[in-house]
C-alpha positions as CSV (number, residue, x, y, z in Angstrom):
1,M,0.2,0.3,-0.1
2,I,2.8,2.4,0.7
3,N,6.0,2.0,-0.9
4,L,9.1,0.6,1.7
5,R,11.6,0.5,-0.5
6,P,12.7,4.1,-2.1
7,E,15.8,4.1,-4.3
8,K,17.7,5.9,-2.2
9,P,18.4,4.9,1.6
10,T,15.6,8.0,3.7
11,E,14.6,8.7,6.4
12,V,11.4,9.4,8.1
13,Y,10.6,11.2,11.5
14,L,6.7,10.9,12.4
15,V,5.5,13.1,15.2
16,L,2.0,13.4,16.6
17,H,1.1,16.8,17.1
18,E,1.0,18.0,20.6
19,T,-2.0,18.9,22.6
20,A,-4.6,21.5,21.6
21,Y,-5.4,24.3,24.1
22,R,-9.3,24.7,24.6
23,P,-11.3,26.2,27.2
24,P,-12.3,23.6,30.3
25,G,-15.3,22.0,29.8
26,L,-15.4,21.7,25.9
27,E,-13.7,18.8,25.7
28,Y,-16.9,16.9,23.4
29,E,-17.2,20.0,21.6
30,Y,-13.3,20.1,20.3
31,M,-13.5,16.4,19.8
32,T,-16.3,16.2,17.7
33,G,-15.0,19.1,15.4
34,Q,-17.2,22.0,16.5
35,L,-14.3,24.3,17.7
36,R,-12.7,24.3,14.5
37,D,-13.6,27.4,13.3
38,D,-12.9,29.0,16.7
39,I,-9.2,27.9,16.5
40,R,-8.5,28.2,13.3
41,Q,-9.5,32.3,14.0
42,R,-7.5,32.1,17.0
43,K,-10.2,33.2,18.8
44,Y,-8.8,31.4,22.1
45,E,-5.9,32.8,23.7
46,R,-3.5,30.2,21.9
47,V,-3.5,27.4,19.6
48,L,-1.0,25.0,21.7
49,A,-1.7,24.1,26.0
50,P,1.4,25.4,27.5
51,S,2.4,21.9,28.3
52,G,2.4,21.1,24.6
53,E,4.2,24.1,22.9
54,A,6.9,23.2,25.7
55,R,7.2,19.7,24.7
56,A,7.5,20.7,21.0
57,R,9.9,23.3,21.7
58,R,12.0,20.8,23.5
59,L,12.5,18.3,20.3
60,G,13.7,21.6,19.0
61,P,16.9,20.9,19.4
62,L,17.2,17.2,18.0
63,F,15.4,18.1,15.0
64,S,17.8,20.5,14.1
65,Q,20.7,18.0,14.2
66,L,18.4,15.5,11.5
67,N,19.4,17.7,8.4
68,L,15.7,17.8,7.9
69,A,14.5,18.8,3.5
70,F,11.2,19.8,5.5
71,V,8.4,19.6,8.3
72,L,5.3,18.0,6.3
73,T,1.6,18.9,8.1
74,D,-1.9,19.6,8.2
75,E,-2.7,23.3,7.5
76,F,-4.6,23.2,10.7
77,P,-3.4,25.5,13.2
78,V,-2.5,22.7,15.7
79,P,-0.3,20.5,13.7
80,L,0.9,23.0,11.8
81,E,1.9,25.4,15.1
82,T,3.6,22.2,16.7
83,A,5.8,22.2,13.3
84,R,6.9,25.5,13.8
85,C,7.6,24.7,17.4
86,L,10.0,21.9,16.0
87,V,11.6,23.8,13.2
88,T,12.2,27.1,15.4
89,R,15.9,27.8,16.0
90,T,18.4,30.2,18.1
91,E,21.5,29.4,16.4
92,S,20.5,30.1,12.9
93,N,18.0,31.6,10.7
94,N,17.8,28.8,8.0
95,A,14.8,27.1,9.9
96,T,13.4,23.7,8.1
97,P,10.2,24.9,5.4
98,V,7.4,23.7,7.0
99,R,5.0,22.5,4.1
100,T,0.9,21.6,4.5
101,D,-1.4,19.1,3.0
102,A,-5.3,18.4,3.2
103,R,-4.7,14.9,3.3
104,V,-2.7,15.0,6.7
105,R,-6.0,14.9,8.3
106,E,-8.1,13.3,11.3
107,S,-11.2,11.0,11.6
108,N,-14.2,12.5,11.5
109,L,-15.8,12.6,15.3
110,S,-19.0,14.2,14.6
111,Y,-21.1,11.0,14.4
112,L,-20.4,10.9,18.4
113,T,-23.4,11.8,20.8
114,R,-22.1,13.0,24.0
115,A,-23.4,9.8,25.5
116,R,-21.1,7.8,23.3
117,F,-18.2,9.9,23.5
118,E,-18.4,9.9,27.7
119,A,-18.4,6.0,27.7
120,L,-15.5,5.6,25.3
121,G,-13.8,8.4,27.9
122,K,-14.3,5.5,30.5
123,L,-12.8,2.5,28.3
124,E,-10.0,4.6,27.6
125,A,-9.3,5.9,31.1
126,A,-10.1,1.7,32.3
127,G,-6.7,0.7,29.8
128,D,-8.1,0.5,26.1
129,P,-6.0,3.7,24.8
130,N,-7.5,3.4,21.4
131,A,-11.1,2.7,22.2
132,A,-12.3,5.7,20.3
133,L,-10.4,5.0,17.1
134,R,-11.8,1.4,17.0
135,D,-15.1,2.7,17.4
136,W,-14.7,5.3,14.5
137,I,-13.5,2.6,12.4
138,D,-16.4,0.3,13.2
139,H,-19.0,3.4,12.6
140,S,-17.5,4.9,9.7
141,P,-15.6,2.2,7.5
142,D,-16.0,5.3,4.5
143,D,-14.2,8.0,6.8
144,F,-11.6,5.6,7.6
145,A,-10.9,4.0,3.7
146,S,-11.1,7.9,2.7
147,L,-8.4,8.9,5.2
148,V,-6.1,5.6,4.6
149,K,-6.0,6.2,1.2
150,G,-5.0,10.2,1.8
151,H,-2.4,9.0,3.6
152,A,-0.8,6.3,1.7
153,D,-0.8,8.5,-1.9
154,L,0.4,10.9,0.1
155,W,3.0,9.1,1.8
156,N,4.2,7.7,-1.7
157,E,4.0,11.1,-3.1
158,V,6.5,12.6,-1.0
159,L,8.9,9.4,-1.2
160,S,8.8,9.7,-4.6
161,E,9.6,13.6,-4.4
162,A,11.9,13.2,-1.3
163,G,14.1,9.6,-1.6
164,G,17.6,9.9,0.0
165,K,16.4,13.4,2.0
166,N,15.6,13.0,5.4
167,F,12.0,14.5,6.4
168,A,9.5,14.8,9.3
169,L,5.5,14.6,8.9
170,V,3.5,16.4,11.7
171,L,0.3,14.1,12.0
172,H,-2.6,13.8,14.0
173,I,-3.2,10.4,16.1
174,E,-4.6,8.4,12.8
175,G,-1.5,9.4,10.7
176,F,1.0,8.6,13.5
177,L,-0.1,5.3,14.0
178,L,-0.8,4.1,10.4
179,Y,2.1,4.7,9.0
180,P,4.1,2.3,11.3
181,T,1.2,-0.2,11.0
182,L,1.3,-0.3,7.4
183,A,6.0,-0.2,7.8
184,M,5.1,-3.2,9.4
185,G,3.4,-4.7,6.7
186,A,0.1,-4.6,8.8
187,A,-3.4,-3.8,8.0
188,P,-4.6,-0.4,8.5
189,E,-7.1,-1.5,11.0
190,R,-4.3,-3.1,13.1
191,L,-3.1,0.6,14.2
192,T,-5.6,0.2,17.0
193,S,-2.9,-2.3,18.8
194,L,0.0,0.6,18.5
195,H,-0.1,3.0,21.6
196,I,2.8,5.5,21.3
197,P,3.4,8.5,24.0
198,R,2.8,11.7,22.8
199,D,6.5,12.7,23.3
200,H,7.9,9.9,21.4
201,P,8.9,10.8,17.9
202,V,8.9,7.6,15.2
203,H,12.1,6.4,13.0
204,I,11.3,5.0,9.9
205,R,14.5,3.8,8.1
206,L,14.2,2.9,4.4
207,W,16.7,1.2,2.0
208,P,16.2,-0.1,-1.6
209,D,17.1,-3.6,-1.0
210,R,15.9,-4.5,2.5
211,D,12.9,-4.1,4.9
212,P,12.3,-0.9,7.1
213,V,13.6,-0.6,10.7
214,I,10.9,1.5,13.0
215,S,12.2,3.1,15.9
216,F,9.8,4.4,19.7
217,G,11.4,7.4,20.7
218,D,15.4,6.1,20.8
219,E,17.5,7.5,18.7
220,N,20.8,6.0,20.8
221,Y,21.4,3.1,18.6
222,W,21.5,5.1,15.2
223,R,23.9,7.6,16.9
224,A,26.3,4.9,19.1
225,L,26.1,2.3,16.4
226,V,27.2,-0.2,19.2
227,P,29.8,-2.8,17.2
228,T,28.7,-5.6,18.9
229,I,25.7,-8.0,18.1
230,F,23.0,-7.3,20.3
231,G,25.5,-4.4,21.9
232,Q,22.0,-1.7,20.9
233,Y,19.9,-3.8,23.6
234,D,22.5,-3.6,26.5
């Protein structure tokens, strides 16, 4: 479904967008898309929650060392602001370019009633972190299929253009879990089997002649390249 064998070695970094700021008591309205226009119009005092913005800025020094050709994200302010925080550099004016594409999108949860929203919240609080994603896949198969196709088409186009380079994608949770799922050769629906913390970027290394390697939140191996077998797991 997605190209995992570029013509040249390529490195892709996936980042989950940071937590959006919204007034207290409007979680249902936010998750079902009722606040999108308000956020686009900058109606609230900020786009990202203070803790989320701080996390994104802490990743900035790491990303400044990766020689990224660009960062690609959604035009919606929350992921876009996350991307801007990642590429802000104090030591240079040459910030990494940030590009947008509408195919970097999230699920449409407008079908949720408030009662169903609260029930899913209880399931997630009880230890099922992807209960809402599973519910969306079950209840909105057309939206799920459209999202998967859009992300797959985008990946293939970008990889064709930027093969041999390093680039990053700042994503909504759906894309953030979908790409590692597809890179491991699993069906798209299996994305609900993954749980990756928000501040743990995913690093996918691609080669022309072998399967990809996916790193979840730890770059020590790629930096140290320990010369003994299994040394990277010590």
